[in-house]
N, C-alpha and C positions, 0 to 999 in steps of 0.2 A: 450601483446597478447589480442585480443578481442575474442568475441564469434564468431562462424562460420558465423554469419550474419554481423559481424563487418565491412566488406569491402564495404557494400552497402551504398551508400550515395545519390543516385538520389531521389529527393523529389517527391513522387507521388501525393502530394496535399491532399485534404480532401478525406477520404475513407468512405464507408458505414460501420458503426459499426454493428457488430453482435456478439452475444455470441458464444464462442467455447466450446464444451464439451471436457473434459479432463478425462483421466483414469490413475490413479496412483497405484502403488503397493508399500506399505510401509513396507512390511514384512522384508526387509533387511536393512532399513535405520537406521543408528546408532544415538544415542542421540547426540554425538559429530559429527555432519554431515560435518563439516569442520575438518578433522582429525588433522591438524596441529594447530588448534586454537579452543579449547573448549569454551572459553569465547565469542569469536565472534559467534560461533555456537549458543550459548544461546541468545546473544544480537540480532542477526538477527531473530532467531527463536521466540523471544519474540513477534514479530509482529503477529505470528499465533494466539495469544490469544486476540489480539485487533481487527484483521481484520474481523472476522465473524460478530460480533455485529456492528462494525463500518460501514462495507459495507452495512449492512441491514438498518442502519440509513440513509445512503446516498440514497439508493433506495427509502425508504419511503418518504424522503424529496422531491426528484425529482418527484415522482408520485403524491404527494400532490400538487406540483407546475404545473404539466402538463396541467391542464385545463386553466391556465393563458397564455399558449404559443400559439399564433396564427400564428407564423412563422413556416411553415410546415417543412422546412429543420431542424431548430433547434429542433423542436418536435421529428423528427425521430432520431436525434443524441442523444437527452436526453433518449429516449426509448432504443436505442442501448447501451448507457452507463449503464442504469439500468440492462439490460440483462447481460452485462459483469460483473458488480459488484455483481450481484446475484450469478453468477457462482463462483466468487472469494470467497464469503462468505461460500458457501457450501464446496468448496475444502479445504480451510484452516481449516474448522471445522473438517474435516476428520483427519487431522494431530494431533489434540489434543488427540485423543484416539489411532489412528493408530501408532503414534510414541511416544508421551510423556507418555500416559497411558500404552503403551506396555513396556516401560522402567521403570515403577514404579513411575512416577511422576503424582500425582493426578491433573488433570487440573481444577477441580471444583472451587477452590478459585479464580483463575484468570478469569474463565468464569463468575463467579458471579460479580466480580469487573467490567468487561466489560459490562455486562448487566445493572448494576446500572448506569454506566456512560452514555451509549448510549441510554438507554430507559428512564431514569429518569432525568438525568442532562441536556442532550442535545436533548432529545426526544421531541415528541409533547407535548404541554402544554394543558392537558385536564382540562376542567373547567374554562379556562381563557376566558376573553371577546374576541369577534371576532377581535377587533383591536389588542389586545396584542398577540393573537394567530398568526395573520398575520405578525406582526413584528418579533415574535420569529421565524416564518418560514423563513423570509428573513435573520435573523441572522444565522440560520442553513445553508442556501444556501451559505452565505458568508464564513462560517467556512469551508464548503466543498471545496469552490473555493481555499482557502488557502492551505488546506491539499492536494488537487490534484496537486498543484505545487510540494510539497514535494515528493509525490508518483511518479510523473514523473521523478524528479531528481534521486530518488532511483532506479526507473526502468531503467533509462539510465546507472546508475552505475552498476547494477547487470548484464546488458547485456554485459558490457565491462570488468568487473572484471575477472581476471585470477584466479578463485577459484579452477580450476582443478589442478593446480600445487601445491595446498595446501591440496589435497586429499578430495575435496568436493564430497559428495554423489551425484551421477547423478540425482536421483529422486527428492531430495529436491532442488537441484540447478535448475532443470527444472521447478519445481513449481514456484520458485521465478522469473525465467526468463520469463516464460509464463505470469505470473501476471504482471511483470514489463513491458513487451512488450506491453500488452494491456493498461497499464497506459500511456505509451508514445503515443500509438495510439489515445487514447481518451482525451489527456491532455488539449485540447482546450474547451471541452464541458462545464465544470463547470464555467470556466471563461466567456465564451460566455453567459451562462445563467444568471450569476450575472450581467453582463452589460445590458443584455436585460431587466432584472427586475429593472434596474436603481438603484442598490445598490450603495451608494455613496463611493467615494475614501477612506475617513477616516474609514467608517464602515467596508468595505471589508478588508482593510489592518490591522485594529485592530484585526479583526477575524483571519487573517492569522498569526499574531504575537502570539496571544493567542493559536491558534490551534497547530502551529508548536512547541512552547515551551511546551505545555501540552503533546503532543505526544512523544517528546524526553524524558520528565520526566517519562512518563508511560513505555517507553521501558526500561529505566534504572531500574525502580522499578521491572518490570517483570523479567529483567535479574537477579537482586539480588535474587528474589524468586527462579528462576530456578537453580542458582548456589548453593543456600542453600539446595535445594532439591536433588541435584546431589550427589550421594554417592561417586563419584570418584573425587570430587573437594573439596578443603578446603573452608570454609566460608570466602571469601575475604573482605566482607563489601563493601560499596560504594567506598571508596578510592582505594581499591585494584582492583575492577572492572574497575574503571576509568583509572588507570595506565595500566591495561592489554589492554584496548581498544585503548589507545594511541599507544601502540605497534602494535595492529591490524591495525590501520590506516596506520602506516608506512609500514607494510607488504602488505597492499592492501587487507586484509581480512575483512575490515569493512569500511563503507563510511567515508570519511574525513569530520568531522563535521564542522570545520571552513569553508570549501568550500561549504558545504550544506547551512550554514547560510548566506554566501555571495550570494549564488544563490537566497535564499529566499528574501534577501534584494533587489534583482532586481525587485521583485514584486512592490516595492514602486515607481518605475519610472512611471510617468503618462501614458507613451506609452508602458508599459509592454505588451509583447505577449508571450503566452505559447510556441510558435514556437521556442523560444530561448533555450528550454530545450529538449534534445533528438532528435532522428532521426527517423522519421516515416518509412522510407524505411528499416532501420536496424530492427526496431521492427517487421515489416511485414515479413521480411526475416526470422527472428527467429521463428515467429509463424508458418511459412510454414514448418519448420523442427523440431519443438518441439516434442519430443517423446510422451508426454502425449496427446498433441493435435492431433497428427496423430493416436494414438490409439483411441481417442475419436471420430474421424471421420470415423472409420471403421464400416461397417455394422454389426449390432448386431443381 
């Protein structure tokens, strides 16, 4: 089964990117938002703790690069990308307090970890020489290019995963599908920008490998934290969580990691194109019916 937008396959080509306001009500969302799979609930939900700071780093990086873009079409796409990512950051941050805090899980430790990572480790290099700062800026762009492939893959997965049959909370599912659909919609932007900046093949693919590996490790680490903090679950440790997620992959409640890695390996092909991941028409069709996007579009 696919999402209600799943049957749409006609390619609309490039579309004008724009941020969409969304409105959510988290008052009835359970901590185990996939009722049949609490571990997958935490593993997917672990992204909520990384995305706000990560998306802000994406925005800051692209805005810093914007003066270097003389191609007007690419510049518009980069600014549309920034608008969408900014809305993603704000919306996922609401979940930290509206869902996790409301269920007794203090989000502060994982928020602090994300801030350190995205502001200090991969953030701007203050005090560096202009040359080193410029090179670090290109490294950040290359990292974003690699991560955007991963997010497009995950966006395509969530649009087509039958999580409804496993008791998924409609509000949280719509959050991830709205976000995932926009990731599919703008999946070409970071790649196009990195090529425009003439970041070399080795540099951009090394950044992709490091970025994807680090993100998967952080998701696992955050999942362990959430499982330990969950009063309704035993402390499974990393081996127990890994075994549980293998079962989740088989049930279709968690992305199939070997397939994800195989997709990431496709970036290594010299003629790689982001068009190979996801379906723009399907993404736009979902965005047209997303409950939170429709509420956000209503006059206020």
